[in-house]
C-alpha positions as CSV (number, residue, x, y, z in Angstrom):
1,X,134.9,103.3,133.0
2,X,131.9,104.1,130.8
3,X,131.3,101.9,127.7
4,X,129.3,103.4,124.8
5,X,126.8,101.2,123.0
6,X,127.5,103.0,119.7
7,X,124.9,104.1,117.3
8,X,121.7,102.0,117.4
9,X,119.0,102.3,114.8
10,X,115.8,103.6,116.3
11,X,112.5,102.8,114.6
12,X,109.5,104.7,115.9
13,X,106.4,102.6,116.6
14,X,108.4,99.4,116.3
15,X,108.0,98.6,120.0
16,X,104.9,96.5,119.4
17,X,105.0,94.1,116.5
18,X,101.2,94.4,115.8
19,X,101.6,98.2,115.4
20,X,104.6,97.8,113.1
21,X,102.6,95.3,110.9
22,X,99.7,97.7,110.8
23,X,101.9,100.6,109.7
24,X,103.5,98.5,107.0
25,X,100.1,97.6,105.6
26,X,99.1,101.3,105.5
27,X,102.3,102.1,103.7
28,X,101.8,99.3,101.2
29,X,98.3,100.4,100.5
30,X,99.5,103.9,99.7
31,X,101.9,102.5,97.2
32,X,99.2,100.6,95.2
33,X,98.5,101.7,91.7
34,X,94.8,101.4,90.6
35,X,94.2,99.0,87.7
36,X,93.5,100.9,84.5
37,X,90.1,100.7,82.8
38,X,90.7,99.3,79.3
39,X,88.4,99.0,76.4
40,X,87.9,95.7,74.6
41,X,89.9,97.1,71.6
42,X,92.8,98.1,73.9
43,X,92.9,94.6,75.5
44,X,92.9,93.0,72.1
45,X,95.8,95.2,71.0
46,X,97.8,94.3,74.1
47,X,97.1,90.6,73.6
48,X,98.2,90.8,70.0
49,X,101.4,92.6,70.9
50,X,102.2,90.0,73.6
51,X,101.5,87.1,71.2
52,X,103.7,88.7,68.5
53,X,106.5,89.3,70.9
54,X,106.3,85.7,72.1
55,X,106.6,84.3,68.6
56,X,109.4,86.7,67.5
57,X,111.2,86.5,70.9
58,X,111.2,90.3,71.4
59,X,110.9,92.3,74.5
60,X,107.8,94.3,75.2
61,X,107.6,97.4,77.3
62,X,104.3,98.6,78.7
63,X,104.0,102.0,80.4
64,X,101.0,103.0,82.4
65,X,100.4,106.7,82.9
């Protein structure tokens, strides 16, 4: 009588842990977003907005494009 093992997840390149760690580092590096270059005036405006939100207990949303 034959017993089926069922569906097993197969991960390519996961046979060697070092290789899997290296691939994960490459994927993480591709997902990084470069830090924006801000002028002094922009940094001051952000700082003022954060301080004001802290004192008034309001939420602040910052979108980087």
